[in-house]
SERO-4910 file (N, C-alpha, C, O; in steps of 0.05 Angstrom, whole numbers):
BEGIN
 pado doro    nc1    nc2    nc3   cac1   cac2   cac3    cc1    cc2    cc3    oc1    oc2    oc3
  Met    A   2458   2268   3099   2450   2248   3118   2457   2259   3146   2479   2269   3150
  Thr    A   2439   2256   3164   2444   2266   3191   2464   2247   3205   2468   2224   3197
  Ala    A   2476   2256   3227   2495   2240   3242   2482   2215   3253   2495   2194   3254
  Lys    A   2457   2217   3263   2443   2194   3274   2439   2172   3253   2444   2149   3258
  Arg    A   2430   2180   3229   2426   2161   3208   2453   2149   3199   2454   2125   3193
  His    A   2474   2165   3198   2500   2156   3190   2509   2134   3209   2521   2114   3200
  Cys    A   2505   2137   3235   2513   2117   3255   2498   2091   3252   2509   2069   3254
  Val    A   2472   2093   3245   2456   2069   3241   2466   2054   3217   2468   2029   3218
  Val    A   2471   2068   3195   2481   2055   3171   2508   2042   3176   2512   2019   3168
  Val    A   2526   2055   3190   2553   2043   3196   2549   2019   3213   2562   1998   3209
  Phe    A   2531   2020   3233   2526   1997   3251   2516   1973   3235   2525   1951   3238
  Leu    A   2496   1978   3217   2485   1957   3201   2506   1944   3183   2507   1920   3180
  Leu    A   2522   1960   3170   2543   1950   3153   2563   1934   3168   2572   1913   3159
  Ala    A   2571   1943   3192   2590   1928   3209   2578   1901   3217   2592   1882   3218
  Ser    A   2552   1901   3223   2539   1876   3231   2539   1856   3208   2545   1832   3212
  Val    A   2533   1865   3184   2533   1847   3161   2561   1838   3155   2565   1814   3150
  Cys    A   2581   1855   3156   2608   1847   3150   2619   1828   3171   2634   1809   3164
  Ser    A   2612   1831   3196   2622   1813   3216   2611   1784   3213   2624   1765   3221
  Cys    A   2588   1782   3201   2576   1755   3198   2588   1740   3174   2588   1715   3174
  Thr    A   2599   1755   3155   2610   1742   3131   2640   1745   3129   2651   1741   3107
  Ser    A   2653   1753   3150   2682   1758   3149   2697   1733   3140   2690   1711   3149
  Ser    A   2716   1737   3122   2732   1714   3113   2750   1703   3135   2761   1682   3133
  Asp    A   2752   1718   3158   2768   1708   3181   2751   1691   3199   2761   1677   3216
  Ser    A   2725   1691   3195   2707   1675   3211   2711   1645   3207   2712   1636   3184
  Leu    A   2714   1630   3229   2719   1602   3227   2695   1588   3214   2698   1568   3200
  Glu    A   2671   1598   3219   2647   1587   3206   2648   1591   3176   2641   1573   3161
  Tyr    A   2657   1614   3167   2659   1619   3138   2680   1600   3126   2676   1589   3105
  Lys    A   2702   1597   3140   2724   1580   3130   2713   1551   3129   2720   1536   3110
  Tyr    A   2698   1543   3149   2686   1516   3149   2669   1511   3124   2670   1490   3112
  Ser    A   2654   1531   3116   2637   1528   3092   2653   1524   3067   2642   1514   3047
  Arg    A   2678   1531   3067   2696   1528   3043   2708   1500   3042   2719   1492   3021
  Val    A   2706   1484   3063   2717   1457   3063   2698   1439   3047   2674   1438   3053
  Lys    A   2709   1425   3028   2692   1408   3010   2702   1379   3010   2725   1374   3014
  Thr    A   2683   1361   3005   2690   1332   3002   2711   1329   2981   2709   1341   2959
  Gly    A   2731   1312   2986   2752   1306   2967   2777   1322   2971   2798   1316   2959
  Met    A   2776   1343   2988   2800   1359   2993   2820   1343   3009   2813   1324   3024
  Thr    A   2846   1350   3006   2867   1337   3022   2869   1350   3049   2858   1372   3054
  Lys    A   2884   1337   3068   2889   1349   3094   2903   1376   3091   2895   1395   3105
  Asp    A   2923   1378   3074   2937   1403   3071   2919   1425   3061   2921   1448   3070
  Glu    A   2900   1419   3043   2882   1439   3033   2863   1448   3056   2858   1472   3058
  Val    A   2854   1430   3072   2836   1437   3094   2851   1454   3115   2841   1474   3124
  Ile    A   2876   1446   3121   2891   1461   3141   2897   1489   3130   2898   1508   3145
  Ser    A   2902   1492   3104   2907   1518   3092   2882   1536   3094   2885   1560   3095
  Ile    A   2859   1524   3094   2834   1540   3097   2828   1546   3126   2823   1569   3133
  Leu    A   2828   1526   3143   2820   1529   3171   2843   1540   3189   2838   1551   3210
  Gly    A   2867   1536   3180   2890   1546   3195   2899   1527   3216   2886   1507   3223
  Lys    A   2923   1533   3227   2934   1516   3249   2928   1527   3276   2931   1513   3296
  Lys    A   2920   1552   3278   2916   1565   3304   2897   1550   3322   2903   1545   3345
  Asp    A   2874   1542   3312   2853   1529   3328   2853   1499   3324   2836   1485   3335
  Leu    A   2873   1488   3309   2874   1459   3306   2883   1446   3332   2905   1452   3342
  Thr    A   2866   1430   3344   2871   1420   3371   2878   1390   3372   2894   1382   3389
  Phe    A   2867   1373   3354   2872   1345   3356   2872   1332   3328   2858   1341   3310
  Thr    A   2888   1310   3326   2885   1291   3304   2875   1266   3317   2887   1255   3336
  Leu    A   2852   1256   3308   2839   1233   3321   2837   1209   3302   2830   1212   3279
  Lys    A   2844   1186   3313   2839   1161   3298   2810   1154   3300   2795   1164   3318
  Glu    A   2800   1137   3283   2771   1130   3281   2759   1123   3308   2737   1132   3315
  Glu    A   2774   1107   3324   2763   1098   3350   2762   1121   3371   2748   1118   3391
  Asp    A   2776   1143   3366   2777   1165   3385   2758   1188   3377   2755   1208   3392
  Ile    A   2744   1187   3355   2726   1208   3346   2702   1208   3365   2690   1188   3370
  Pro    A   2696   1232   3377   2673   1233   3396   2648   1223   3383   2643   1226   3359
  Arg    A   2631   1210   3400   2606   1199   3391   2583   1213   3406   2586   1223   3428
  Ala    A   2560   1213   3392   2536   1224   3404   2527   1205   3427   2534   1181   3426
  Pro    A   2513   1214   3446   2503   1196   3467   2486   1174   3454   2474   1177   3433
  Lys    A   2486   1151   3468   2471   1127   3457   2442   1134   3452   2429   1122   3435
  Val    A   2431   1153   3467   2403   1161   3463   2399   1171   3435   2377   1168   3423
  His    A   2420   1183   3423   2418   1194   3396   2431   1175   3376   2438   1183   3354
  Gly    A   2434   1150   3383   2445   1130   3365   2474   1124   3367   2485   1106   3355
  Gly    A   2489   1140   3383   2517   1135   3388   2534   1138   3363   2556   1126   3361
  Val    A   2525   1153   3344   2540   1157   3319   2564   1175   3323   2563   1193   3339
  Pro    A   2586   1171   3308   2609   1189   3311   2603   1217   3300   2585   1221   3284
  Ala    A   2619   1236   3310   2616   1264   3301   2619   1266   3271   2605   1282   3258
  Val    A   2638   1251   3260   2643   1250   3231   2651   1222   3223   2660   1206   3240
  Lys    A   2647   1216   3198   2655   1190   3187   2684   1193   3178   2694   1215   3172
  Gly    A   2698   1171   3177   2725   1171   3166   2744   1154   3183   2738   1146   3205
  Glu    A   2768   1149   3171   2788   1133   3185   2802   1150   3207   2812   1139   3226
  Glu    A   2802   1176   3203   2813   1194   3222   2800   1221   3219   2786   1226   3199
  Ala    A   2804   1239   3238   2792   1265   3237   2811   1286   3249   2828   1280   3265
  Leu    A   2808   1310   3239   2821   1333   3251   2800   1349   3266   2777   1351   3257
  Gln    A   2808   1361   3288   2789   1376   3305   2800   1404   3309   2823   1408   3316
  Trp    A   2783   1424   3304   2790   1452   3309   2771   1461   3331   2747   1455   3330
  Thr    A   2781   1476   3351   2764   1486   3372   2769   1515   3376   2792   1523   3381
  Arg    A   2749   1531   3374   2751   1560   3381   2740   1563   3409   2716   1558   3414
  Met    A   2757   1572   3427   2749   1574   3455   2734   1601   3461   2719   1603   3480
  Ser    A   2739   1621   3444   2727   1647   3449   2697   1645   3443   2687   1626   3430
  Ser    A   2683   1666   3451   2654   1666   3447   2646   1674   3419   2659   1693   3408
  Pro    A   2628   1661   3406   2615   1637   3414   2633   1613   3409   2645   1611   3388
  Arg    A   2635   1595   3428   2652   1571   3426   2641   1553   3404   2617   1550   3401
  Leu    A   2659   1541   3389   2651   1521   3369   2673   1501   3364   2696   1506   3369
  Thr    A   2665   1478   3354   2684   1456   3348   2678   1446   3320   2655   1442   3313
  Ile    A   2699   1443   3304   2696   1432   3277   2711   1406   3276   2733   1403   3285
  Tyr    A   2698   1385   3265   2710   1360   3260   2710   1356   3229   2689   1360   3216
  Val    A   2733   1348   3218   2734   1341   3190   2744   1312   3188   2767   1306   3197
  Gly    A   2728   1294   3176   2735   1266   3174   2749   1260   3148   2741   1271   3127
  Phe    A   2769   1243   3149   2785   1236   3125   2786   1205   3121   2787   1190   3141
  Ser    A   2785   1197   3097   2790   1169   3089   2809   1170   3066   2805   1185   3047
  Glu    A   2831   1154   3067   2851   1154   3046   2862   1183   3041   2868   1189   3018
  Gly    A   2863   1199   3062   2875   1226   3059   2857   1247   3047   2866   1269   3042
  Lys    A   2832   1240   3043   2813   1259   3031   2789   1264   3049   2781   1246   3064
  Val    A   2777   1288   3048   2754   1295   3064   2730   1277   3055   2724   1276   3032
  Val    A   2717   1265   3075   2693   1249   3070   2669   1259   3086   2646   1253   3080
  Asp    A   2675   1276   3106   2653   1286   3123   2663   1310   3139   2687   1313   3143
  Lys    A   2645   1326   3149   2652   1348   3166   2628   1356   3183   2605   1351   3175
  Thr    A   2633   1367   3207   2612   1375   3226   2621   1400   3240   2645   1402   3248
  Leu    A   2603   1418   3244   2608   1442   3260   2589   1440   3284   2565   1438   3281
  Arg    A   2600   1441   3308   2583   1440   3332   2586   1465   3348   2608   1475   3353
  Lys    A   2563   1475   3356   2561   1498   3375   2547   1488   3399   2527   1473   3397
  Pro    A   2556   1496   3423   2542   1487   3447   2513   1498   3447   2509   1521   3439
  Ser    A   2495   1481   3456   2467   1491   3459   2464   1505   3485   2477   1499   3505
  Leu    A   2446   1524   3485   2441   1540   3509   2422   1527   3527   2416   1538   3549
***
């Protein structure tokens, strides 16, 4: 294999690996399932980007134009925010200590 082809193959493999990295917050989000406990969710998503614990009345809502629905359902929610590019926010809603809903938000361009 020529050096040029070798570089292209390495680049393509690196691109694929970066999208599915187990360190990716998006990948970790996909592992969160309904019925998990808070401790299980925190063990998956980690404490590094955990930014808030929100009571039901404090969970962000969509603008009234979009129905004013909360970001997630539940008695309370945990919020993770990754500030680096691309920025994203994860909300996980809990009722009786178990996951009942989750949302991943990326800013629109």
